[in-house]
C-alpha positions in Angstrom: 67.7 83.9 124.8 68.3 86.1 127.9 71.6 84.4 129.2 73.0 85.8 132.7 76.8 85.4 133.2 78.1 85.5 136.6 81.1 84.5 139.0 81.7 80.9 140.0 80.2 79.6 143.3 81.4 76.5 145.6 77.9 75.6 145.2 77.9 76.0 141.6 80.7 72.9 141.7 78.3 70.0 140.5 76.4 71.3 137.7 79.5 72.4 136.3 81.2 68.8 136.6 78.0 67.6 134.9 78.1 70.4 132.2 81.5 70.0 131.6 80.7 66.0 130.8 77.8 66.3 128.8 79.9 69.4 126.4 83.0 66.9 126.2 81.5 63.6 126.0 83.4 62.1 122.7 84.3 65.2 121.3 87.9 65.1 121.2 88.5 61.4 123.1 86.2 58.5 123.5 84.5 59.7 126.7 86.7 62.7 128.3 88.2 63.8 131.0 87.3 67.3 131.1 84.8 67.1 133.9 87.3 65.5 135.7 89.9 68.7 135.1 87.0 70.9 136.0 86.3 69.1 139.2 90.0 69.1 140.7 91.0 73.0 139.2 89.0 74.6 142.2 91.0 73.2 144.7 94.4 74.0 142.8 96.5 77.2 143.7 96.8 78.1 140.3 93.1 78.4 140.0 91.8 82.1 139.3 88.0 82.6 140.8 88.0 85.8 139.8 87.8 85.0 136.4 85.4 81.9 135.9 82.2 82.4 135.0 79.2 80.3 134.2 76.5 81.2 132.0 72.9 80.4 133.6 69.5 80.3 131.5 66.1 79.6 133.6 67.7 79.3 136.9 70.2 76.3 134.8 73.7 76.4 134.3 74.4 75.9 130.8 78.0 77.4 130.3 80.7 78.0 132.5 84.3 79.1 131.7 87.4 78.2 134.1 90.8 80.2 134.4 94.7 79.1 135.5 97.9 81.1 136.3 100.2 80.5 133.7 103.5 82.4 132.1 106.2 82.9 129.4 109.7 82.6 130.5 111.1 85.5 127.6 114.8 84.2 125.8 115.9 87.1 128.4 114.9 84.9 131.7 112.4 87.4 132.3 109.0 85.7 133.5 105.7 87.1 132.3 102.8 86.2 133.3 99.9 85.6 131.4 95.9 83.5 132.2 95.1 80.6 130.4 91.5 79.3 130.7 89.7 75.5 130.2 87.5 74.0 130.0 85.2 76.3 128.8 82.2 74.5 128.0 78.3 74.9 126.8 75.4 72.5 127.4 75.1 70.7 123.5 71.5 71.6 123.6 72.6 75.6 123.7 75.4 75.5 121.7 76.3 77.5 118.5 74.4 80.5 119.9 77.4 82.3 120.9 77.1 81.6 124.7 80.6 80.6 124.8 81.7 83.6 122.8 80.3 86.1 125.9 82.1 83.4 128.0 85.3 84.5 126.8 84.4 88.2 126.3 83.1 88.4 129.8 86.4 86.7 131.2 88.6 88.9 129.0 86.9 91.8 130.2 87.0 90.6 134.3 90.9 89.5 133.3 92.0 93.1 132.5 90.4 94.3 135.8 92.8 92.1 137.4 95.6 93.1 136.0 96.7 90.4 133.1 97.8 91.6 129.9 97.2 88.4 127.5 95.3 85.4 127.5 97.7 81.9 126.2 95.4 78.7 125.4 95.6 75.5 123.6 92.8 75.0 121.5 90.9 74.8 118.1 92.5 77.9 116.2 89.0 77.7 114.1 87.1 78.1 117.3 89.3 80.8 118.7 90.6 83.1 115.6 87.1 84.9 115.1 87.5 86.2 119.3 90.8 87.9 118.5 93.1 84.9 119.0 96.3 84.0 117.1 98.8 81.8 116.5 101.2 81.7 119.4 103.9 81.8 116.2 103.0 85.6 115.4 104.5 86.4 118.9 107.3 83.9 118.5 105.8 82.3 121.7 106.8 78.4 121.9 106.0 75.8 124.2 107.8 74.2 126.6 109.8 72.0 123.8 111.0 74.6 122.2 108.5 74.2 119.2 105.0 76.2 118.0 101.8 73.7 118.3 99.0 75.2 115.7 96.8 75.2 118.5 99.1 77.6 120.8 97.3 80.6 120.8 97.5 84.3 122.1 95.4 87.0 122.6 96.4 90.5 123.5 94.3 92.0 126.7 96.8 95.2 126.1 97.7 96.1 122.7 101.8 95.7 122.0 102.1 93.3 125.3 103.3 90.5 123.6 105.8 92.2 121.3 109.0 91.5 123.4 107.6 88.0 124.9 109.9 86.0 122.8 109.9 82.4 124.3 108.4 79.8 126.3 105.1 79.4 127.7 104.7 77.6 130.5 100.6 76.5 131.3 99.4 75.4 135.2 100.7 71.9 135.8 97.1 71.1 136.9 96.5 70.1 133.5 99.5 67.7 133.5 98.1 65.6 136.7 95.0 64.3 134.9 95.2 60.2 135.9 93.4 58.2 133.5 92.5 55.8 136.4 91.7 58.8 138.6 89.3 60.0 136.0 87.8 56.4 135.4 86.8 56.2 138.9 85.6 59.7 139.1 83.3 59.2 135.8 82.1 55.8 137.5 79.7 58.0 139.9 77.9 59.0 136.9 75.3 57.0 134.1 76.9 55.2 131.7 77.6 56.8 128.8 79.3 54.6 125.5 82.4 56.0 124.5 82.7 56.4 120.4 85.6 57.6 117.8 84.4 60.9 116.2 86.0 62.5 113.5 86.5 65.7 115.3 89.2 63.8 117.2 91.6 63.5 114.2 90.7 67.1 113.4 91.5 68.5 117.1 94.7 66.3 116.8 95.8 67.9 113.9 95.0 71.7 114.9 96.2 71.6 117.9 99.0 69.0 118.4 100.7 69.2 115.0 103.9 71.2 115.1 104.4 74.3 112.4 107.7 75.4 111.6 
């Protein structure tokens, strides 16, 4: 496949939202809210457009990755700036062909060029360990409650950067502002899809929300 990766432009917005809905529908919960997140992200001050990309195949957007600013407050009270991606999605027709990995690698290089030294995400470890991510526990990085979620992962863009980053991770507030009613109203404009419960929802909850230690 001859896939071209380029930076997101405002004209891509509608296609990214539709793609994200297709990629996440019934994946982790019945239906999804990731497409609503993809919709509101560009208008949030934490959104990093320079690190947000689409994968294009035959003039069609088949994958996307979007970034926000995040940070760690170290045990010493120092703020350590990081970046976070999500949602990252690939159209079901093109999944498992390396497109998601290509988006991660491409955006990680752009993050380095933009001065970022680490990426911290919440995701399924089995998907991201192969891309160099490690458990946040390896760096003594906790969530805001002081716990170690199994799905809290970090990637050093500069080797050793997180060696003294022990503390609490703070993602953008945009991820906490998803209103269920707003999602339902937004989703009403799309074609009706049946909402189903799948076993992957339970696996995701176990992998990403279970606390270790």
